[in-house]
N, C-alpha and C positions, 0 to 999 in steps of 0.2 A: 145341557148339563150332563157331565160325565157321572155315570152311576156304576158302582161295583157290581150290584146285583144284575144289572142288564148285561154287563160284560161276562159275568159267570154264566148267565143264561145263554149268551152267544156261543160260548165254548162248551155248553152242556155240562157244566160242572156244578155240583151242589154247593151249598154255603160252606165257606171255609171255617173250620172250628179250631184247627191246630196249625202252627207254623213249623212243620217238621219236614223231613226229607220226603216222606211218602206223599204228603199233600203237594209239595213242590213238584215232585215227579209227575203226579197225576195232572196238575195244572199244565205242565209243559206238554204232556201227551195229548190232553184234550185240545189244547191250542193247535197243535200240529194236525190233529184229525179233523178239525172243523174250520180252520182259517187258512185259505190257500196263499201260497207265495205266487204273486202275479205282477205283471208289468203293464197292464192294459192302459193305465193312465199315462205312463211314459210314452207308449206307442200312439196315444191319442193327443199327445202334447198338452195334457192337463198338468199344470204345475203342482208338484208335491212339495209343500213347505215343511219346515222343521217345527211342527206344531202338533202336540198330542191331541188337542181338541179336534183338529181336522181329522186325525187318524181315528179317533173315537167315532166320529160321525160316519166315516167311510166304512170302518170294519165292524163296528157294533150295530149302529143304526141302519146302515145300508147293506150289511152282511157281505161286504167285499173282503178282499185280501190286500196284499201290498208287498213291498220289498223291505229290506232289512231295517231301514230307519223307521218305517211305519210299524212293522210287526214287533221288533224288539223295543222300539221306543214306547209303544203303547203297553206292551207286556211289562216293561220296567215300571210304568205308572201303576199298573194293577198290583204287582208284587209289593211295591212300596206302600200302597194304601192298605194292603193286607197285613202289613207289619214286618215283612221280610227286610233284612239288611241287604240291599242290592245296589249295583251301580252299572251304568253303561260303560263299556270299554270299546276301544277300536281294535280292529284286526286287519291283517293283510292276507288276501286270498292268493293261493298258489294255483296257477292255471295248469291245465292238463299237459301243456308242452314244457312245463318247468319254469316258465316265467312267472312274475308276480304282478298282481294288479296294483293300482295306485296305493301307496303306503297308507295304512290306517283308514281305508275307505269303507270297510265293513263294520257295522255296529252289532255288538253282541252284549252279553250280560255276565256279570259275576254275582253270585248270591252267597252270602256268608252264613253258614250254619255252624257245625262243629269244626268245619274247614271250608275253604272256598270251593265253589262249584261253578263250572262254565256252563252256560245255558244259551241256546240259540234257537229261536223259533222263526228266524228270518233268513235262512240259508237255502231252503229247499230241501234236498235230500241229505240229511245228516243225522247225527245221533238224536235219539228220542227221549233220553233221560239226562239229568244233570251229570256232568263229568267232573270227578275230582282232578286235581292237578298233580297227582301222585304217581302217574304212570299205570295206575290200575286199569286193566282191560275191561271194557264194557261191550257186550254184544246185544244187538236187537235185530229186528227184521230188516233194518236198513244197512247193517254192516257191523264190523268190529272196530272199535275205536280205543284210543288212549291219548292222554295229554302228557307230554314230557317237557322238561326244560330245554329251551332252544338256545338262541343267542343270549348274551348277558341280559338278565332282567326280562326275559320273554319266555313264552311257552309255545309249543307246536301241537296242534290238534292233528293226529295222524289216523289214517284208516288203513286197514289191512287189505291188500290187493289179492286177487285170485291166486297169485304165485306165492302167497304167504309173506310177502314183503310189505313193510310199512311205508305208506306214502303220506307226506305232509299235505294237509288240505288248507290250513291257514295258520298264521302266527299272530300272537297277541301279547300284550303286556297288561298289567293290572292297574294302570293309571286311570283314575275316574274321568269320565267325559260327560259333557252336556250335549244335548242334541245340536245346539248351535255350533259345536266344534266340527260338525260334519257338513258345514255349509259348502265348502269347495267340492268334496266328493259327491255330495247329493246332487249338486248342479251338474257335475260331470256325468254322473251315471244316468241322468234323465235327459241330457241334451247332446252329448258328444257322439259323433259317428263311430268313435273308437270304444264306446261303452258296450258291454255285452247286452245291456238292457234295451238298446235301441235297434237291435238286429231283427226283431220279429216278436210277435205276441207269444207270451209264455204264461202258463198257469199250471201249478202242480200242487197236489195235496196228498198227504199221507193217508193210507188206508190201514186197517188193523193188520193185514198180512202183506202189505206192499205199498204201491203208490200209483196214482193216475196223473199223467202229465199231458197237457195240450201244448204243442210246440210246432209252429209253422205249418198249420193244417194237417198235423198228425196227432193221433192219440197213442200214447205209449203207456201200456198197462204192465206193471211189474207185480208179480205174485211170487213170494218166497224166492226171490232172486232171479226168476225167469222173466224176460221181457218179450212183449208182443206189440208190434207196431201196426197201425192201420190208418188209412186216410180218414179225415173227418167227413162224415156224411152230410148231405145238404140239410137234413133235419137237425143237425147238431151245430150248425154254424150260427 
């Protein structure tokens, strides 16, 4: 049985008394600090269905993480039960080489308060607070971000590079989606040799001043923008 109080305990968040921006921001931050983004089930060929009860058992009861459909799908359930006006949306991720992933293959969230906010707890290293769609610049330990209008009826999430130029990370529109709408990309991302999720084990979690990532037998520790890599020791495997 899915339980709000158990979920809040999993992300170390106190009982929710108000449905405001401050509470929403803290819920997102706590989620990122306590639930990792990881692909271990993909690498072990454990099927990931489009089912929030399965996600609840994995993330809350077994204290695991997951990828976007799991993390944002379950967080959407929590926000809805807490009384927020929220919906799943699809987004298309832009690769480092300038190409795009499968169209609409990333699941994210929009939450309506006095204005719509973009939220993503299933991307790995990204903004840690709700982002308005107004172009307002937001800075946190992970980087500097803004959301601007892109192609007709779409928006671009951008991050500032070290050369002070903006780079688009993903593109989305506001069309509401159901988890079932992600059937094709969810299957692709966990089975295709062309999927980034099938290339090797990955787990990453936000820390108050940075991030810790396990990737292909390496530990990458980021602290205030500085990265240190080291091989995984035998005792950590």
